[in-house]
C-alpha positions as CSV (number, residue, x, y, z in Angstrom):
1,M,127.8,-150.2,113.4
2,P,123.7,-150.8,113.8
3,D,123.7,-149.5,116.9
4,S,125.5,-146.1,116.2
5,T,123.4,-145.5,113.0
6,T,119.9,-145.9,115.2
7,H,121.3,-144.2,118.1
8,T,122.1,-141.4,115.5
9,T,118.5,-142.0,114.0
10,E,116.8,-141.3,117.3
11,L,119.3,-138.2,118.0
12,A,118.9,-135.9,115.1
13,S,115.0,-137.4,114.9
14,H,115.0,-135.8,118.8
15,Y,117.0,-132.5,117.6
16,I,114.3,-132.2,114.2
17,S,111.5,-132.6,117.4
18,Q,113.2,-130.3,119.7
19,V,113.7,-127.4,116.7
20,N,109.9,-128.6,115.1
21,S,108.8,-127.1,118.5
22,D,110.8,-124.2,119.2
23,L,109.5,-123.2,116.4
24,D,105.8,-123.3,116.9
25,R,106.5,-121.5,120.7
26,N,108.1,-118.8,118.8
27,L,105.5,-118.7,116.2
28,K,102.9,-118.3,118.7
29,E,104.9,-115.9,121.0
30,Q,105.6,-113.4,117.4
31,E,101.5,-114.2,117.1
32,R,101.2,-112.5,120.7
33,I,103.2,-109.5,120.9
34,T,102.5,-108.7,117.1
35,A,98.9,-108.6,119.0
36,E,100.0,-106.6,122.4
37,L,101.2,-104.1,120.2
38,A,98.2,-103.4,118.0
39,A,96.1,-103.7,121.1
40,L,99.0,-101.1,122.3
41,Q,99.2,-98.5,119.7
42,E,95.0,-98.7,119.7
43,Q,95.4,-97.4,123.1
44,L,98.1,-95.0,122.2
45,N,95.9,-93.6,119.5
46,I,93.3,-93.0,121.9
47,L,95.4,-91.7,124.2
48,Q,96.9,-89.0,121.6
49,Q,93.0,-87.8,121.1
50,D,91.9,-87.2,124.1
51,H,95.2,-85.5,125.1
52,T,94.3,-83.0,121.8
53,V,91.1,-82.6,123.0
54,L,92.5,-82.4,126.3
55,V,94.8,-79.2,125.9
56,T,92.2,-77.8,123.6
57,M,90.0,-77.7,125.7
58,Q,92.6,-75.9,128.4
59,Q,93.4,-73.3,125.4
60,A,89.6,-72.6,125.4
61,L,89.9,-72.3,129.0
62,G,92.6,-69.3,128.9
63,V,95.1,-71.9,131.0
64,P,98.9,-71.4,130.4
65,A,100.1,-74.5,128.1
66,T,102.2,-76.8,129.9
67,P,106.0,-77.3,128.0
68,V,105.0,-81.6,127.8
69,Q,103.9,-82.3,124.4
70,P,102.5,-85.5,122.8
71,A,104.1,-88.5,121.1
72,S,104.7,-87.4,117.8
73,T,103.3,-90.0,115.1
74,E,106.8,-91.1,114.1
75,S,107.8,-92.1,118.0
76,A,104.1,-93.2,118.4
77,A,105.1,-96.1,115.2
78,V,106.4,-99.4,116.2
79,P,110.6,-99.4,115.7
80,P,111.5,-101.5,113.4
81,P,114.0,-103.9,115.2
82,R,117.4,-102.9,116.8
83,K,120.7,-103.1,115.3
84,K,124.0,-102.9,115.9
85,P,125.1,-99.0,116.3
86,A,127.7,-98.6,113.7
87,S,130.6,-97.3,116.7
88,A,130.7,-99.1,120.2
89,S,132.6,-96.1,121.2
90,G,129.8,-94.8,122.0
91,T,130.5,-91.1,120.2
92,R,127.2,-91.2,118.3
93,R,125.8,-88.1,117.7
94,P,121.9,-87.7,118.6
95,A,119.8,-87.0,115.4
96,K,118.3,-83.4,115.3
97,K,114.7,-83.9,114.9
98,A,114.0,-80.1,117.4
99,A,116.0,-77.4,115.6
100,A,115.4,-74.3,117.5
101,P,112.1,-72.6,117.2
102,Q,112.2,-69.5,114.8
103,P,111.0,-67.2,117.0
104,Q,107.6,-66.3,115.3
105,D,107.2,-69.7,115.8
106,E,107.4,-69.7,119.6
107,E,106.1,-67.1,120.5
108,A,102.6,-68.5,117.9
109,S,103.6,-71.4,120.3
110,Q,103.4,-69.5,123.6
111,S,100.4,-68.0,123.0
112,T,97.2,-69.2,124.2
113,L,94.3,-69.6,122.3
114,V,92.0,-67.1,124.0
115,D,95.2,-64.7,123.7
116,L,95.3,-65.6,119.7
117,I,91.5,-64.9,118.7
118,H,91.4,-61.9,121.6
119,Q,94.3,-60.1,119.3
120,H,92.9,-61.9,115.8
121,V,88.9,-60.8,116.6
122,S,90.8,-56.7,117.4
123,N,92.2,-56.5,114.8
124,Q,89.6,-57.1,112.1
125,N,87.4,-53.9,111.1
126,E,83.8,-55.9,110.4
127,P,82.4,-58.5,112.3
128,R,83.1,-62.4,111.8
129,S,81.6,-65.8,112.2
130,A,83.2,-68.1,114.9
131,A,84.1,-70.2,112.3
132,E,85.6,-67.6,109.6
133,I,88.5,-66.3,112.8
134,A,88.8,-70.9,113.4
135,E,89.7,-70.7,109.8
136,A,91.7,-67.7,109.3
137,L,93.4,-69.0,113.1
138,R,94.0,-72.6,111.1
139,Q,95.7,-70.2,108.4
140,A,97.7,-68.2,110.4
141,H,98.9,-71.0,112.8
142,P,99.2,-74.1,111.2
143,Q,101.1,-76.0,113.3
144,R,98.3,-75.6,115.9
145,T,95.3,-77.6,116.4
146,I,92.1,-75.4,116.4
147,D,88.8,-76.5,116.2
148,T,86.0,-74.3,116.0
149,K,83.5,-75.4,118.4
150,V,86.6,-74.2,121.1
151,V,86.5,-71.0,119.4
152,R,83.1,-70.1,119.1
153,T,83.2,-71.5,123.5
154,T,86.0,-69.1,123.8
155,L,84.5,-66.5,122.0
156,E,81.4,-66.4,124.7
157,N,83.9,-66.0,127.6
158,L,85.7,-63.1,125.8
159,V,82.2,-62.2,125.2
160,A,81.1,-62.9,129.1
161,K,84.9,-60.9,130.3
162,S,83.4,-58.1,128.3
163,R,86.7,-58.1,125.6
164,V,84.9,-58.6,122.7
165,R,81.3,-58.4,121.5
166,R,78.9,-60.7,120.1
167,N,76.8,-58.9,117.2
168,K,73.5,-61.1,116.0
169,Q,72.4,-61.0,112.9
170,N,69.0,-63.9,111.9
171,S,70.3,-66.8,113.3
172,S,74.1,-66.2,112.5
173,V,76.3,-64.8,115.5
174,F,79.1,-62.3,114.9
175,Y,82.2,-61.2,117.0
176,A,84.2,-58.4,116.9
177,P,86.0,-56.0,119.5
178,T,84.6,-53.9,121.8
179,S,84.9,-50.7,121.5
180,T,88.7,-49.2,122.0
181,P,89.1,-46.6,125.3
182,E,89.5,-43.5,122.5
183,Q,85.7,-44.9,121.1
184,E,84.1,-44.8,124.4
185,A,85.4,-41.7,125.3
186,A,84.8,-39.2,122.0
187,P,80.7,-38.8,122.5
188,T,78.6,-39.7,119.1
189,D,75.6,-37.5,117.6
190,E,73.6,-39.8,119.8
191,T,74.7,-39.5,123.1
192,Q,76.1,-35.3,123.2
193,P,73.7,-33.6,124.7
194,E,71.4,-31.4,123.1
195,P,72.3,-27.6,123.5
196,A,70.9,-25.7,126.0
197,E,68.4,-23.0,125.6
């Protein structure tokens, strides 16, 4: 009997040692993976910021937007541990996260920033600053990221293409629509020829 008791004690001691060792290894692996996840999350955040800047620049240059959208912040977060599906038959329906956009939203999302800015300026009766135009576009299109610097650059490109005109008042710059073909065709008082004597 004493031999079996000693053997049982040694076996229990061995298992306890093995479990403690496995727990240590498990905790270290959790710490390592947690650190990797944090690093990957930081890299993802940087990539998303870069993507936003690049898309804004692309819009400022008037390049049509590509259909690829950045990962949403919801999907960027670390997902919780997986649970067993409610139905093992695989007949679960995917969640309807991306509902079909309304026609107005679709048109706004398909328009380039250049088009939105040009359209906004063309609808104005008096000159506006780049900051005023950017703010009006942000309010009209809250789903888009609109940066004032990009709006200013786009306005300058439109000026270079004679699609918008620039007015400078003291140190401020304002943008207005170019005159319409009807306005150009109608002579003003200053440009009317003098009657022949």
